[in-house]
C-alpha positions in Angstrom: -50.9 9.4 -3.2 -48.6 8.6 -6.1 -44.8 8.3 -5.9 -42.9 9.9 -8.7 -39.6 8.3 -9.6 -37.1 10.4 -11.4 -34.2 8.3 -12.7 -31.3 10.6 -13.5 -27.7 10.7 -14.6 -25.5 12.3 -12.1 -24.4 15.8 -12.9 -26.8 16.2 -15.9 -28.2 19.7 -16.4 -31.2 18.2 -18.3 -32.0 15.9 -15.4 -31.6 18.7 -13.0 -34.1 20.8 -14.9 -36.5 17.9 -14.9 -36.1 17.5 -11.1 -36.7 21.2 -10.5 -39.8 21.4 -12.7 -41.3 18.2 -11.2 -40.8 19.4 -7.6 -42.1 22.8 -8.4 -45.2 21.3 -10.0 -46.0 18.6 -7.4 -44.9 20.4 -4.2 -44.4 17.0 -2.6 -44.5 16.1 1.1 -41.2 14.2 0.8 -38.2 14.5 -1.5 -36.1 11.3 -1.3 -32.6 11.5 -2.7 -30.0 8.9 -3.4 -27.4 9.8 -0.8 -26.0 8.6 2.6 -28.8 8.1 5.1 -26.5 8.7 8.0 -26.4 12.4 7.0 -30.1 13.0 7.3 -29.7 14.8 10.6 -27.1 17.0 8.9 -28.8 18.0 5.7 -28.8 21.6 7.1 -25.0 21.6 6.8 -25.4 21.0 3.0 -27.7 23.9 2.7 -25.8 26.6 4.6 -24.9 28.6 1.5 -21.7 27.1 0.1 -20.1 28.0 -3.2 -20.3 24.8 -5.3 -18.8 22.4 -6.2 -18.5 20.7 -2.8 -18.5 17.0 -1.8 -19.4 14.8 1.2 -16.2 13.0 2.1 -16.6 9.8 4.1 -13.8 7.8 5.8 -13.8 4.4 7.4 -11.1 2.4 9.2 -11.2 -0.9 11.1 -8.6 -3.6 11.5 -9.4 -5.2 8.1 -10.6 -2.4 5.9 -9.8 1.2 5.1 -12.1 3.2 2.8 -12.6 6.7 1.6 -15.2 8.1 -0.8 -16.7 11.3 -2.1 -20.3 12.3 -3.0 -19.8 15.5 -5.1 -22.4 18.1 -5.8 -22.4 21.0 -8.3 -25.0 23.5 -9.3 -26.4 21.2 -12.0 -26.3 17.9 -10.0 -29.9 16.6 -9.9 -29.5 15.5 -6.3 -28.4 19.0 -5.3 -31.4 20.6 -7.1 -33.7 18.0 -5.4 -32.5 19.2 -2.0 -32.7 22.9 -2.7 -36.0 22.9 -4.6 -37.4 20.5 -2.0 -36.5 22.9 0.8 -38.0 25.8 -1.2 -41.4 24.1 -1.4 -41.3 22.9 2.2 -40.8 19.2 1.6 -39.2 16.9 4.1 -35.8 15.9 2.7 -34.3 12.5 3.2 -31.2 10.7 1.9 -32.2 7.1 1.4 -29.1 5.1 0.4 -26.7 3.1 2.6 -23.8 5.0 4.3 -20.7 5.4 2.2 -18.7 3.3 4.6 -21.0 0.3 4.1 -19.5 -2.8 2.5 -21.9 -2.3 -0.4 -19.5 0.6 -1.5 -16.3 -1.4 -1.0 -13.8 -0.5 -3.7 -15.8 2.5 -4.9 -14.3 5.9 -4.3 -17.3 7.7 -5.7 -20.9 7.2 -4.6 -22.2 8.5 -7.8 -20.2 6.2 -10.1 -22.3 5.6 -13.3 -24.1 2.2 -12.9 -24.6 1.9 -16.6 -20.8 1.8 -17.1 -20.9 -1.5 -15.3 -23.1 -2.9 -18.1 -20.9 -2.1 -21.0 -22.5 -4.5 -23.5 -25.8 -2.7 -23.7 -24.1 0.7 -23.8 -22.0 -0.4 -26.7 -25.1 -1.7 -28.5 -26.9 1.6 -28.0 -23.8 3.6 -29.2 -23.6 1.4 -32.4 -27.4 1.9 -33.0 -27.1 5.7 -32.8 -23.6 5.7 -34.5 -21.9 7.7 -31.8 -18.5 7.2 -30.2 -19.3 6.7 -26.5 -22.0 7.1 -23.8 -21.2 10.8 -23.3 -21.9 11.7 -26.9 -25.0 9.4 -26.8 -26.3 11.2 -23.7 -25.8 14.6 -25.2 -27.6 13.5 -28.4 -30.6 12.0 -26.5 -30.9 14.3 -23.5 -28.8 17.4 -23.1 -29.4 19.2 -26.4 -32.7 17.5 -27.2 -36.0 19.4 -26.5 -37.3 19.1 -22.9 -40.6 17.9 -24.2 -40.9 14.2 -23.5 -37.7 14.1 -21.5 -39.1 12.0 -18.6 -40.3 9.4 -21.0 -37.0 9.3 -22.9 -35.1 8.9 -19.6 -37.4 6.0 -18.5 -36.9 4.2 -21.8 -33.1 4.8 -21.7 -32.6 3.4 -18.2 -35.0 0.5 -18.8 -32.8 -0.4 -21.8 -29.7 -0.1 -19.7 -31.1 -2.2 -16.9 -32.8 -4.7 -19.1 -33.7 -8.0 -17.6 -30.2 -8.6 -16.1 -29.9 -9.2 -12.4 -28.0 -6.4 -10.5 -24.9 -7.2 -8.6 -24.9 -7.9 -4.9 -23.9 -4.3 -4.0 -26.7 -2.8 -6.1 -29.2 -5.3 -4.8 -28.4 -4.4 -1.1 -28.7 -0.7 -1.8 -31.9 -0.9 -3.8 -33.6 -3.0 -1.0 -32.6 -0.4 1.5 -33.8 2.5 -0.6 -37.1 0.8 -1.3 -37.8 0.7 2.5 -37.5 4.5 2.6 -39.8 4.9 -0.3 -42.5 2.6 1.3 -42.2 4.5 4.6 -42.4 7.9 2.9 -45.5 6.9 0.9 -47.2 5.8 4.1 -46.2 8.9 6.0 -47.2 11.3 3.2 -50.9 10.5 3.2 -52.6 12.1 0.2 -49.6 14.2 -0.7 -47.1 13.2 -3.4 -43.5 11.8 -2.9 -40.7 12.5 -5.3 -37.8 10.0 -5.5 -34.5 11.1 -7.2 -32.0 8.3 -7.8 -29.6 7.2 -10.5 -31.7 6.0 -13.4 -30.2 2.5 -13.2 -31.9 2.0 -9.8 -35.3 3.3 -10.9 -36.8 0.1 -12.4 -35.9 -1.9 -9.2 -37.5 0.7 -6.9 -40.7 0.9 -9.0 -41.0 -2.9 -8.8 -40.3 -2.9 -5.0 -43.0 -0.2 -4.4 -45.6 -2.3 -6.4 -44.7 -5.4 -4.3 -45.2 -3.5 -1.0 -43.7 -4.2 2.3 -42.8 -2.7 5.7 -43.8 0.9 6.0 -41.7 1.7 9.1 -38.9 4.1 8.6 -35.7 2.0 8.2 -32.9 2.2 10.8 -29.7 3.8 9.7 -26.7 1.4 9.9 -24.2 2.3 12.6 -20.4 2.0 12.5 -19.3 -1.5 13.7 -17.7 -1.7 17.1 -14.0 -0.7 16.9 -14.4 1.0 13.6 -13.6 4.7 13.1 -15.3 6.8 10.5 -17.2 10.0 9.7 -18.4 12.3 7.0 -17.6 16.0 6.5 -18.1 18.5 3.7 -15.1 19.4 1.7 -14.5 22.0 -1.1 -14.4 20.3 -4.5 -13.2 21.5 -7.9 -14.3 21.2 -11.5 -10.9 19.5 -12.2 -11.7 16.7 -9.8 -15.2 16.5 -11.2 -14.0 16.1 -14.8 -14.2 12.6 -16.3 -11.0 13.4 -18.3 -9.2 13.7 -15.0 -10.2 10.3 -13.8 -13.6 11.0 -12.2 -15.8 7.9 -12.0 -19.2 9.2 -12.8 -21.3 11.8 -14.5 -20.4 14.3 -17.2 -17.0 15.4 -18.5 -16.2 19.0 -19.2 -17.9 20.6 -16.1 -17.3 24.2 -17.2 -19.2 23.5 -20.4 -22.2 21.9 -18.6 -22.2 24.7 -16.0 -22.8 27.1 -19.0 -25.4 24.7 -20.4 -27.2 24.7 -17.0 -27.0 28.5 -16.7 -27.6 29.7 -20.3 -28.7 26.8 -22.5 -26.9 24.8 -25.3 -26.5 27.7 -27.8 -24.7 29.9 -25.3 -22.7 26.9 -24.0 -21.4 26.2 -27.4 -20.4 29.8 -27.9 -18.7 30.0 -24.5 -16.8 26.8 -25.3 -15.2 28.3 -28.4 -14.4 31.5 -26.5 -12.9 29.6 -23.5 -10.7 27.5 -25.8 -9.5 30.5 -27.8 -8.8 32.5 -24.6 -6.8 29.7 -23.0 -4.7 29.0 -26.1 -3.9 32.7 -26.5 -2.8 32.9 -22.9 -0.4 30.1 -23.8 0.8 32.2 -26.8 -0.7 29.8 -29.3 -1.9 31.5 -32.4 -5.7 31.5 -32.8 -6.9 33.8 -35.6 -10.4 35.2 -36.2 -10.4 33.1 -39.3 -9.7 30.0 -37.3 -12.7 30.7 -35.0 -15.0 31.3 -38.0 -13.9 28.0 -39.5 -14.4 26.2 -36.2 -17.9 27.6 -35.7 -18.8 26.8 -39.3 -17.5 23.2 -39.0 -19.3 22.7 -35.7 -22.6 23.9 -37.2 -22.2 21.7 -40.2 -21.5 18.7 -38.0 -24.5 19.5 -35.8 -26.7 19.6 -38.9 -25.4 16.3 -40.2 -25.8 14.7 -36.8 -29.3 15.9 -36.4 -28.7 18.5 -33.7 -30.7 21.7 -33.6 -27.7 23.4 -32.0 -24.1 22.2 -31.8 -23.4 19.7 -29.0 -20.2 19.5 -27.0 -18.6 17.0 -29.4 -19.7 19.0 -32.4 -17.9 22.1 -31.1 -14.8 20.1 -30.1 -14.6 18.4 -33.4 -14.9 21.8 -35.2 -12.2 23.3 -33.0 -9.9 20.4 -33.6 -10.4 20.6 -37.3 -9.6 24.4 -37.4 -6.7 24.5 -34.8 -4.8 21.2 -35.3 -3.1 20.8 -38.6 -0.7 18.0 -37.8 -1.6 14.3 -37.8 -2.7 13.1 -34.4 -0.8 10.3 -32.6 -3.7 9.3 -30.4 -7.5 9.6 -30.9 -9.3 12.7 -29.7 -10.1 12.3 -26.0 -13.8 13.0 -26.3 -14.1 10.0 -28.7 -13.8 7.7 -25.7 -14.1 7.8 -21.9 -11.2 8.0 -19.5 -8.2 10.2 -18.7 -6.1 11.9 -21.3 -3.6 9.6 -23.0 0.1 10.1 -23.3 0.9 11.8 -26.7 -2.3 13.9 -26.8 -1.7 16.9 -29.0 -0.9 20.0 -26.8 -3.7 22.1 -28.4 -6.2 19.3 -27.6 -4.9 19.2 -24.0 -5.6 22.9 -23.7 -9.0 22.5 -25.2 -9.9 19.8 -22.6 -8.6 22.0 -19.8 -10.7 24.9 -21.0 -13.8 22.7 -20.9 -12.9 21.4 -17.5 -12.7 24.9 -15.9 -10.9 26.2 -12.9 -13.8 26.6 -10.4 -13.0 25.6 -6.8 -15.8 25.4 -4.2 -15.8 27.2 -0.9 -17.5 26.1 2.3 -19.7 28.4 4.4 -17.8 29.7 7.4 -20.2 27.9 9.7 -19.5 24.5 8.3 -18.5 21.9 10.9 -14.9 20.6 10.3 -13.1 17.6 11.7 -10.9 18.2 14.8 -7.7 18.0 12.7 -8.5 21.3 10.9 -8.5 23.2 14.2 -5.5 21.3 15.6 -3.5 22.0 12.5 -4.4 25.7 12.6 -3.2 25.8 16.2 0.0 24.0 15.5 0.9 26.3 12.6 0.0 29.3 14.7 2.3 28.2 17.6 5.1 27.5 15.2 4.7 30.9 13.4 4.0 29.1 10.0 0.7 30.7 9.1 1.6 32.9 6.1 3.7 32.7 2.9 7.4 32.4 3.6 10.8 31.2 2.5 12.3 29.4 5.5 15.8 28.3 6.3 15.9 26.0 9.3 19.0 24.9 11.3 18.2 21.5 12.7 20.7 21.8 15.5 18.5 24.5 17.1 15.6 23.4 19.2 13.2 26.0 17.9 13.9 25.3 14.2 13.8 21.6 14.8 10.3 22.0 16.3 9.1 23.9 13.3 10.6 21.3 11.0 8.7 18.6 12.8 5.4 20.4 12.3 6.2 21.0 8.6 7.1 17.3 8.0 3.9 16.2 9.7 1.9 18.4 7.3 4.0 17.1 4.4 3.3 13.5 5.3 -0.5 14.3 5.2 -0.1 15.6 1.7 -1.4 19.1 2.4 -0.5 21.4 -0.5 1.4 24.6 -0.1 4.2 23.3 2.1 7.2 22.4 -0.1 10.7 21.3 1.2 13.3 22.4 -1.3 16.4 21.0 0.4 17.3 19.0 3.5 18.4 15.5 4.7 17.0 12.7 2.4 18.2 9.6 4.4 19.7 8.9 7.7 23.1 8.6 6.1 23.6 12.1 4.8 25.1 14.7 7.2 22.8 17.5 6.2 21.7 19.7 9.2 19.7 22.4 7.5 16.4 22.6 5.5 14.7 25.1 3.2 10.9 25.3 2.9 8.6 27.3 0.7 5.1 28.1 2.2 2.4 29.3 -0.2 -1.4 29.6 -0.1 -3.2 26.8 -2.0 -6.8 26.4 -2.9 -6.7 22.7 -2.2 -5.4 23.1 1.4 -8.8 23.0 3.2 -9.9 20.0 1.3 -6.7 18.1 1.9 -6.8 18.8 5.7 -10.5 17.7 6.0 -9.8 14.5 4.1 -6.7 13.9 6.2 -8.9 14.2 9.3 -10.0 10.6 8.6 -6.6 9.6 10.0 -6.8 11.3 13.4 -8.0 14.2 15.4 -4.5 15.8 16.0 -1.7 16.4 13.6 0.6 14.0 15.4 -2.0 11.2 15.4 -3.0 11.7 11.8 0.7 11.7 10.7 1.3 8.5 12.6 -1.7 6.8 11.0 -0.7 7.8 7.5 2.8 6.4 8.1 1.4 3.2 9.5 -0.8 2.8 6.4 2.2 3.5 4.1 4.2 0.8 5.9 1.5 -1.9 5.3 2.3 -4.5 2.7 4.9 -2.4 0.9 8.5 -3.1 -0.1 11.4 -2.4 2.1 12.6 0.6 0.1 9.2 2.2 0.9 9.5 1.1 4.5 12.9 2.8 4.7 11.3 6.1 3.5 8.5 5.6 6.0 10.9 5.2 8.9 12.9 8.2 7.9 9.7 10.3 7.6 8.7 9.1 11.1 12.1 10.4 12.4 11.6 13.8 10.6 8.1 14.1 11.9 9.0 12.9 15.4 6.5 10.0 15.3 7.5 7.6 18.1 4.2 6.1 19.3 3.5 3.3 16.9 0.6 0.9 17.2 1.0 -2.8 17.7 -0.6 -3.4 14.3 1.8 -1.0 12.6 4.8 -2.8 14.3 3.3 -6.2 13.1 3.0 -4.8 9.5 6.7 -3.6 9.7 7.8 -7.0 10.9 5.9 -8.7 8.1 7.4 -6.4 5.4 10.9 -7.0 6.6 10.3 -10.7 7.3 9.1 -11.4 3.8 11.4 -9.1 1.8 12.6 -11.1 -1.3 15.7 -9.1 -2.3 19.0 -8.6 -0.4 19.8 -5.2 -2.0 16.7 -3.4 -0.8 17.0 -4.9 2.7 20.6 -3.8 2.8 19.8 -0.2 1.8 17.1 0.0 4.5 19.2 -1.7 7.2 22.1 0.7 6.6 19.9 3.7 7.1 18.2 2.2 10.2 21.4 1.2 11.9 22.9 4.7 11.4 19.7 6.3 12.8 19.6 3.9 15.7 23.3 4.6 16.6 23.8 8.3 16.0 20.6 10.2 15.5 20.4 12.7 18.4 19.0 15.4 16.1 15.8 13.6 15.3 15.7 11.6 18.6 15.9 8.1 17.0 19.0 7.0 18.8 18.2 3.7 20.6 14.7 3.8 19.3 12.7 0.6 20.1 10.9 0.7 16.8 14.2 0.9 14.8 15.7 -1.8 17.0 12.9 -4.1 16.1 13.5 -3.4 12.4 17.2 -4.1 12.9 16.5 -7.5 14.5 14.2 -8.5 11.6 16.5 -7.2 9.0 19.6 -9.1 10.3 17.6 -12.4 10.5 16.2 -11.9 7.0 19.5 -11.0 5.3 21.3 -14.0 6.8 18.4 -16.3 5.8 18.4 -15.0 2.2 22.2 -15.0 1.9 22.4 -18.7 3.0 19.9 -19.7 0.4 21.6 -18.0 -2.6 23.0 -20.2 -5.4 25.2 -19.4 -8.4 28.8 -20.5 -8.2 29.8 -18.3 -11.2 27.5 -15.3 -10.6 29.2 -11.9 -10.9 29.6 -9.6 -7.9 26.5 -7.7 -6.9 27.0 -4.5 -5.0 23.5 -4.7 -3.5 23.9 -8.1 -1.8 27.4 -7.2 -0.7 26.1 -4.0 0.9 23.3 -6.0 2.6 25.9 -8.2 4.3 27.9 -5.2 5.2 24.9 -3.6 6.9 24.3 -6.9 8.7 27.9 -6.7 10.0 27.4 -3.1 11.2 24.2 -4.1 13.0 25.9 -7.1 14.7 28.9 -5.0 15.6 27.2 -1.9 17.0 23.8 -3.1 18.1 24.3 -6.7 18.9 24.7 -6.4 22.7 22.0 -3.7 23.2 19.4 -5.5 21.0 20.3 -9.0 22.0 21.3 -10.1 18.5 22.6 -13.7 18.2 26.1 -12.9 17.2 27.5 -16.4 17.6 24.6 -17.8 15.5 25.3 -15.2 12.8 28.9 -16.2 12.7 27.9 -19.8 12.3 25.7 -18.9 9.4 28.5 -16.9 7.8 30.9 -19.9 8.2 28.5 -22.1 6.4 28.0 -19.6 3.5 31.8 -19.1 3.2 32.3 -22.8 2.8 29.5 -23.4 0.4 31.0 -23.7 -3.1 27.5 -23.4 -4.7 27.0 -19.9 -3.3 28.0 -16.9 -5.4 31.7 -15.9 -5.0 30.9 -12.4 -3.7 28.6 -13.7 -1.1 31.1 -16.3 0.0 33.8 -13.6 0.2 31.5 -11.3 2.2 30.5 -14.1 4.6 34.2 -14.8 5.3 34.9 -11.1 5.7 32.0 -10.8 8.2 33.5 -13.6 10.4 36.9 -12.0 10.2 35.7 -8.5 11.0 33.6 -9.6 13.9 35.6 -12.4 15.4 39.2 -12.4 14.3 40.1 -15.2 16.7 37.7 -17.4 14.8 39.9 -17.0 11.7 43.4 -17.9 13.0 44.9 -18.3 9.5 43.2 -16.0 7.0 45.9 -16.5 4.4 45.1 -20.1 4.1 41.4 -19.3 3.6 42.3 -16.7 0.9 44.5 -19.2 -0.9 42.0 -21.9 -0.8 39.2 -19.7 -2.1 41.2 -18.1 -4.9 39.8 -19.3 -8.2 41.3 -17.2 -11.0 38.2 -16.5 -13.0 36.1 -15.6 -10.0 38.8 -14.1 -7.9 37.7 -10.5 -8.3 34.1 -11.3 -7.3 35.2 -13.2 -4.2 37.6 -10.4 -3.2 34.9 -7.8 -3.7 32.9 -9.4 -1.0 36.0 -9.8 1.3 37.2 -6.2 0.8 33.7 -4.7 1.4 33.3 -6.5 4.7 36.9 -6.7 6.1 38.8 -3.9 4.3 40.7 -2.8 7.4 41.6 -6.4 8.4 43.1 -7.0 4.9 45.0 -3.8 4.9 46.6 -4.5 8.3 47.5 -8.0 7.6 50.8 -7.8 5.7 50.7 -11.5 4.8 47.4 -11.1 2.8 48.8 -8.3 0.7 51.8 -10.4 -0.2 49.7 -13.4 -0.9 47.4 -11.5 -3.2 50.4 -10.1 -5.1 51.6 -13.7 -5.6 48.3 -15.1 -6.7 47.5 -12.3 -9.1 51.0 -12.4 -10.6 50.8 -16.1 -11.4 47.5 -15.8 -13.3 47.5 -16.4 -17.0 46.8 -13.5 -19.3 43.5 -15.0 -20.3 42.4 -15.5 -16.7 43.6 -12.0 -15.8 41.6 -10.4 -18.6 38.4 -12.2 -17.5 38.9 -11.3 -13.9 40.0 -7.7 -14.5 36.6 -5.9 -14.3 35.8 -7.6 -11.1 39.2 -7.0 -9.6 38.9 -3.3 -10.4 35.5 -3.3 -8.7 37.0 -5.1 -5.7 39.8 -2.7 -5.1 37.4 0.3 -5.4 36.3 -0.6 -1.8 39.6 0.8 -0.6 39.7 4.6 -0.4 42.4 6.4 -2.5 44.8 6.7 0.5 44.6 3.0 1.3 45.1 2.1 -2.4 48.3 4.2 -2.2 49.4 2.2 0.9 48.9 -1.1 -1.0 50.9 0.3 -3.9 53.8 1.3 -1.7 53.9 -2.2 -0.2 54.0 -3.8 -3.7 56.9 -1.5 -4.6 58.7 -2.4 -1.4 58.2 -6.2 -2.1 60.0 -5.7 -5.4 62.7 -3.5 -4.0 61.6 -0.5 -6.2 61.8 3.1 -5.2 58.9 5.5 -5.4 55.7 6.1 -3.6 52.3 4.6 -4.0 50.7 7.7 -5.4 53.3 7.9 -8.3 52.7 4.3 -9.1 49.0 4.7 -9.3 49.2 7.9 -11.3 51.7 6.4 -13.7 49.7 3.3 -14.6 47.7 3.6 -17.8 44.4 1.8 -18.3 44.9 -1.7 -16.8 42.7 -3.2 -19.5 45.0 -1.7 -22.2 48.1 -3.0 -20.4 46.5 -6.5 -20.1 45.5 -6.4 -23.7 49.1 -5.5 -24.7 50.5 -8.3 -22.6 48.1 -10.7 -24.2 49.2 -9.6 -27.7 52.9 -10.0 -26.7 52.1 -13.5 -25.5 50.4 -14.4 -28.8 53.3 -13.0 -30.8 55.8 -15.0 -28.7 53.8 -18.1 -29.3 53.7 -17.6 -33.0 57.5 -16.8 -33.2 58.3 -20.0 -31.2 56.2 -22.1 -33.5 58.0 -20.8 -36.6 61.4 -21.2 -34.9 62.1 -17.5 -34.9 62.4 -17.1 -31.1 65.1 -18.9 -29.2 
């Protein structure tokens, strides 16, 4: 018996009607549908009685690849109609495509991505021929608002043109070869009864040719997950917003609320509903929409439809009419329906609301009997145990065991990206002494979907959270890694896989910039030393990060060049974090402190290194091994170069502030060196000098000021001196002016 191939465009109401009428007329033995063959024994789950839209979410993980994808269905999806009408006529239902985790789908997050969009040249040629803006407008013109008579033939011609004589890509070739085996087997098994095959129209020509060529008529085997791989498929609620091409969806039709009306009531009613939906949304936003505006919009849409050869206004006709009536200003960007893709920045607010009205707010709902991944049940149990099941405004005291346990559950949920759990305040790094949190818990329509999708990461809340954090730590910068490590502390994630540790090592070991490394190391060292609240004190994972961070910072610092480079707070902070790690963690972690001191000595003596780095390296040696610096005054005098003095001192003060403050000789030496600088040199060095002395807290600056007064035999205290000094730059500029005046007077013989 014949095989009927129906090539469709995904989420097309016209194609869905053709599928329904064909199945009703033929009452086939088999209905074969483009979809994941590994779900064939679970098709009953799809037909439980869900409220659409829904999607099949598939996840896959192995050591080399991580993949997640969706296969969405709405009421007017041809594939959905094929399943429901096929069931109604008693046909055997089969999905015939490769599983979504198969390498043929690598890099594709949507199974039903439009194949014709991968062949842009022919689509552009067709759009030029029909004088339309894009493929969506072309499709409406040829299919959605055109008469149903001759639709099958038009679709065949359209997709034959799209496919042309060009060879398909490797991915499409593999999929089509596999689907063809199902078609051959179904034809053989059907006997004298018909078979209906529903696939994306792009694949139809290849399947027709494969059937004519013949081949093996045995049912093909369904590929199994490779050894060591983790994966699975579950149904999830979907939404019109996620389905909308204007929101970034990869395939099918934009404006799902419009096409839902087109499917339910036809093009005339859909056009009328579109106008009403846009007007209602704008009025809710307190945008003026008068009856005259709506009359003008309808008249313009009808006129455009007539000019464009449409018996009733198409989607673009109505949108153009609305834009003409409701937008009076010049537009900064083109109207979004004139091209494909997401809304552009600068889109007129009224146009944004128009697109939103066409998108719709419908959210699907799964039948209560739908199987769910283990994470869904584990999360429900965790929330129940913690008393976090309803709306709430929570204030948690992290010093209390019970509140800390609730905080950990909430942070694990937050890490998974589950909506409805929002932390409004709390600690943001391991450095801030915040011991309380505030959370807002609210119901959210997207919660079930997010939890099911997160189920790809693990069966329990703790395992899924750990897997998400491990993924975030892979191949990212150290700023991201610092956030991951702190999130791990907040969520009490302590068991980290060897692969995750290797990824962390790689991130730290290849970090290119000292500043980011320093920020991360400062947080990690603090958490390793002090964090009893979150249980990270003496953590092995943090210890590993400290080891790698110290090695990398010293390596980067020794390779830095720039003998006149200004002080950089980021790299100074990095060396300071390295000092703290060596001082507080060296013995416990087995850090090579003598080796680090040798590196610091080489950097301090390297005249090609930036001054602040040289000063910081000297400060590190002095702070960690004072006996290795028997005469610090000699080193300071030798390193003092007027124009870079402030930069060198910034590094020194940041690393060895207390040592400087408690060495009387150094204060006196600095007074001497700074006092002998020329006015020009002082003005050049002044910004860096001010930055350098900012490393001393106010009380310590007062102490220095008191010592300077005492050196000069002057009365007063340091505070009065600091408060009485005007802007140093103004003082220096005045001194410079005095010097120039004196020079001029001497030249003219007016100053003796």
